[in-house]
C-alpha positions in Angstrom: 102.3 23.0 137.2 102.9 22.4 133.5 105.1 19.5 132.7 107.5 19.8 129.8 108.1 17.0 127.4 111.6 16.4 128.9 110.1 16.1 132.4 107.5 13.6 131.1 110.2 11.7 129.3 112.4 11.7 132.4 109.6 10.2 134.6 108.8 7.6 131.9 112.5 6.8 131.7 112.5 5.8 135.4 109.2 4.1 135.6 109.7 2.0 132.5 113.2 1.0 133.6 111.9 -0.1 137.0 109.1 -2.0 135.3 111.6 -3.7 132.9 113.9 -4.6 135.8 111.1 -6.1 137.9 109.5 -8.0 135.0 112.8 -9.5 133.8 114.0 -10.5 137.2 110.7 -12.1 138.0 110.7 -14.4 135.0 114.4 -15.4 135.5 115.1 -18.7 137.2 118.9 -18.4 136.8 119.3 -17.1 140.3 118.5 -20.4 141.9 121.5 -21.9 140.3 123.8 -19.1 141.2 122.8 -19.1 144.9 123.3 -22.9 145.1 126.6 -22.9 143.3 128.4 -19.9 144.7 128.0 -18.2 148.0 126.7 -14.6 148.4 130.2 -13.1 148.9 131.5 -14.8 145.7 128.5 -13.7 143.8 128.9 -10.1 144.9 132.5 -10.3 143.7 131.3 -11.4 140.3 128.8 -8.5 140.2 131.6 -6.1 141.0 133.4 -7.2 137.8 130.2 -6.5 135.8 130.0 -3.0 137.2 133.6 -2.3 136.4 133.0 -3.4 132.8 130.0 -1.1 132.6 132.0 1.8 133.8 134.6 1.1 131.1 131.8 1.1 128.5 130.7 4.4 129.9 134.2 5.7 129.2 133.9 4.6 125.7 130.6 6.5 125.3 132.3 9.6 126.8 135.2 9.5 124.3 133.0 8.8 121.3 130.7 11.7 122.1 133.6 14.1 122.6 134.6 13.6 119.0 131.4 15.3 117.9 131.9 18.1 120.5 129.2 16.7 122.7 130.8 16.6 126.1 129.1 14.4 128.7 129.9 14.1 132.4 131.6 11.0 133.8 128.6 9.9 135.9 126.3 10.7 132.9 128.3 8.5 130.6 128.4 5.6 133.2 124.7 6.0 133.6 124.1 5.8 129.9 126.2 2.6 129.7 124.1 1.0 132.4 120.8 2.1 131.0 121.9 1.0 127.5 122.8 -2.5 128.7 119.6 -2.9 130.7 117.4 -1.9 127.8 119.2 -4.3 125.6 117.1 -6.9 127.4 114.4 -5.8 124.9 114.7 -7.2 121.4 116.9 -5.6 118.7 119.2 -3.4 120.9 116.5 -1.4 122.6 119.2 0.2 124.6 120.5 2.1 121.6 117.1 3.6 121.0 116.9 4.8 124.6 120.5 6.2 124.5 119.8 8.0 121.3 116.6 9.4 122.6 118.2 10.8 125.7 121.1 12.4 123.7 118.6 13.9 121.3 116.4 15.4 124.0 119.1 16.5 126.3 121.7 17.8 123.8 119.9 17.9 120.5 122.4 15.4 119.3 121.4 14.4 115.7 120.4 10.9 115.0 122.8 10.7 112.1 125.7 11.5 114.3 124.5 9.1 116.9 124.3 6.4 114.3 127.9 7.3 113.4 129.1 6.8 116.9 127.3 3.4 117.1 128.7 2.2 113.8 132.2 3.3 114.8 132.0 1.8 118.2 130.9 -1.6 116.7 133.6 -1.6 114.0 136.4 -0.6 116.5 135.2 -3.4 118.8 135.1 -6.0 116.0 138.7 -5.0 115.2 139.8 -5.2 118.9 137.9 -8.4 119.7 139.1 -10.1 116.5 142.7 -9.1 117.0 142.7 -10.0 120.6 141.1 -13.4 119.9 143.5 -14.0 117.1 146.5 -13.5 119.3 145.1 -15.7 122.1 144.4 -18.4 119.6 147.9 -18.3 118.0 149.8 -18.0 121.3 147.8 -19.8 123.9 145.4 -22.3 122.3 146.2 -25.7 121.0 142.7 -27.1 120.2 140.3 -26.1 117.4 142.6 -23.5 116.0 141.1 -23.4 112.5 137.6 -22.6 113.9 138.7 -19.8 116.1 141.2 -18.3 113.6 138.4 -18.2 111.1 135.9 -16.5 113.4 138.3 -13.8 114.6 139.6 -13.2 111.1 136.1 -12.5 110.0 135.7 -10.0 112.8 138.8 -8.1 111.8 137.6 -8.0 108.2 134.1 -6.6 109.1 135.1 -2.9 108.7 136.4 -3.6 105.2 133.1 -5.3 104.4 131.2 -2.3 105.6 133.2 0.0 103.4 132.6 -2.3 100.4 128.8 -2.2 101.0 129.0 1.6 101.3 130.7 1.9 97.9 128.0 -0.2 96.4 125.1 1.6 98.0 126.3 5.1 97.3 125.5 4.7 93.6 121.9 3.9 94.4 119.6 7.0 94.1 117.1 6.1 96.9 116.3 8.7 99.6 116.2 6.1 102.4 119.5 4.6 101.3 121.1 8.1 101.1 120.0 9.0 104.6 121.3 5.7 106.0 124.6 6.3 104.3 124.8 9.8 105.8 124.8 8.2 109.2 127.2 5.4 108.2 129.7 7.7 106.6 130.0 9.7 109.8 132.0 6.9 111.4 134.9 7.8 109.1 135.4 11.0 111.0 136.1 9.0 114.2 138.9 7.0 112.4 140.7 10.3 111.7 141.3 10.8 115.4 144.1 8.3 115.7 144.9 8.9 119.4 141.2 8.4 120.4 141.0 5.3 118.1 144.0 3.7 119.8 142.6 4.5 123.3 139.2 2.9 122.3 141.0 -0.3 121.1 143.1 -0.5 124.3 139.9 0.1 126.3 138.2 -2.8 124.5 141.3 -4.9 125.4 140.8 -3.9 129.0 137.1 -4.8 128.9 138.0 -8.2 127.6 140.4 -8.8 130.4 137.9 -7.7 133.0 135.1 -9.9 131.6 137.5 -12.8 131.1 138.5 -12.5 134.8 134.9 -12.7 135.8 134.3 -15.9 133.7 137.5 -17.4 135.1 136.3 -16.7 138.7 132.9 -18.2 137.8 134.6 -21.4 136.9 136.6 -21.4 140.1 133.7 -20.7 142.3 131.4 -23.2 140.6 133.9 -26.0 140.6 133.7 -26.2 136.8 137.3 -25.0 136.4 138.7 -23.8 133.1 142.0 -22.1 132.3 142.4 -18.3 132.1 143.5 -18.6 128.5 140.2 -20.4 127.8 138.3 -17.5 129.4 140.3 -15.0 127.3 139.1 -16.9 124.2 135.4 -17.1 125.3 135.0 -13.4 126.1 135.5 -11.8 122.7 132.9 -14.1 121.2 130.3 -13.5 124.0 130.8 -9.7 123.8 130.2 -9.8 120.0 126.9 -11.7 120.7 125.9 -9.0 123.2 126.7 -6.2 120.6 124.5 -7.9 117.9 121.7 -8.6 120.4 119.4 -10.5 118.1 117.6 -11.8 121.2 117.0 -9.8 124.4 120.3 -9.5 126.1 121.7 -12.0 123.7 119.9 -14.7 125.7 120.6 -18.3 124.6 123.1 -17.0 121.9 125.6 -16.0 124.6 125.1 -19.2 126.6 125.4 -21.2 123.4 128.7 -19.5 122.5 130.2 -20.1 125.9 129.1 -23.8 125.8 130.3 -24.2 122.2 133.7 -22.7 123.0 134.3 -24.7 126.1 133.4 -28.0 124.3 135.8 -27.0 121.5 138.5 -26.6 124.1 137.8 -30.1 125.4 135.7 -29.2 128.5 132.4 -31.0 129.1 129.1 -29.7 127.9 128.0 -29.3 131.6 131.0 -27.1 132.3 129.9 -24.6 129.6 126.2 -24.7 130.7 127.0 -24.1 134.4 129.6 -21.3 133.7 127.2 -19.5 131.3 124.2 -19.7 133.6 126.0 -18.4 136.7 127.7 -15.7 134.7 124.4 -14.7 133.2 123.0 -14.3 136.7 125.8 -12.0 137.8 125.5 -10.0 134.6 121.8 -9.5 135.1 122.2 -8.3 138.6 125.0 -5.9 137.7 123.2 -4.5 134.7 119.9 -3.9 136.4 121.6 -2.3 139.5 123.4 0.1 137.2 120.5 0.5 134.8 117.9 1.5 137.5 120.3 3.8 139.2 121.4 5.3 135.9 117.8 5.8 134.9 117.1 7.8 138.1 120.2 9.9 137.5 119.5 10.6 133.8 115.8 11.4 134.5 117.0 14.0 137.0 119.4 15.4 134.3 116.5 15.6 131.8 114.2 17.3 134.3 116.9 19.8 135.4 117.7 20.6 131.8 
């Protein structure tokens, strides 16, 4: 029987995902801390919050793709979110490459339009996270206001900076730059759909609330208690770190941000380290559960197509 490229890609999709999951879990030692600090039922509860957050990220993918008339199924979108998150444990957002490859092979979705959805998603999230963090800082936080106000203001201004860079680059006659701009300029189309734009911002707010609840429960279960408003401030910063993904899965950077934020809010250094480590363990388990299951589902979709 002759195997098509899509079938081969589907099989590689599953095998590589399983290998990635096995390798990463094998080298992690975070689980020893999680098992000694929270009981299995509490840890399962934390993983549940991770899965809910991934489902909401899948909804974001669904809405963004629909703008370009590329209509995905619900389960397919959720699977893409899980696979994307899992493959981000490779350097430089490897999950985006996997997601883009799947959409290209399955739906002939152009890379330029895919880049547009990615840029739009990032800019919308920066606006949402910045605005949310700004409101939390103004209304609920009494310590280190200048630091947090500055950080969240920069996030809100990021889209304006992107537009400024675009205006400078469009006057440069270089083929590579022109192709890049073609992808970047596509995000403007998304900003014309005001209803979808508002839904995406509200969805980001909901994701922040879900992730903040998980961090708050981590603090309760571990005995390193922080207030819910502190968790609301920590979450937008950690999600931004995950989006940028300079290191695999934003390792170290995410933990450093949680520790930095908690110390700025007058908690101990140990509090930030314990919360970030246990939360990382829950995130890893949730992501790799959804990522492996999503890989199997998407592989089947590719092979059936």
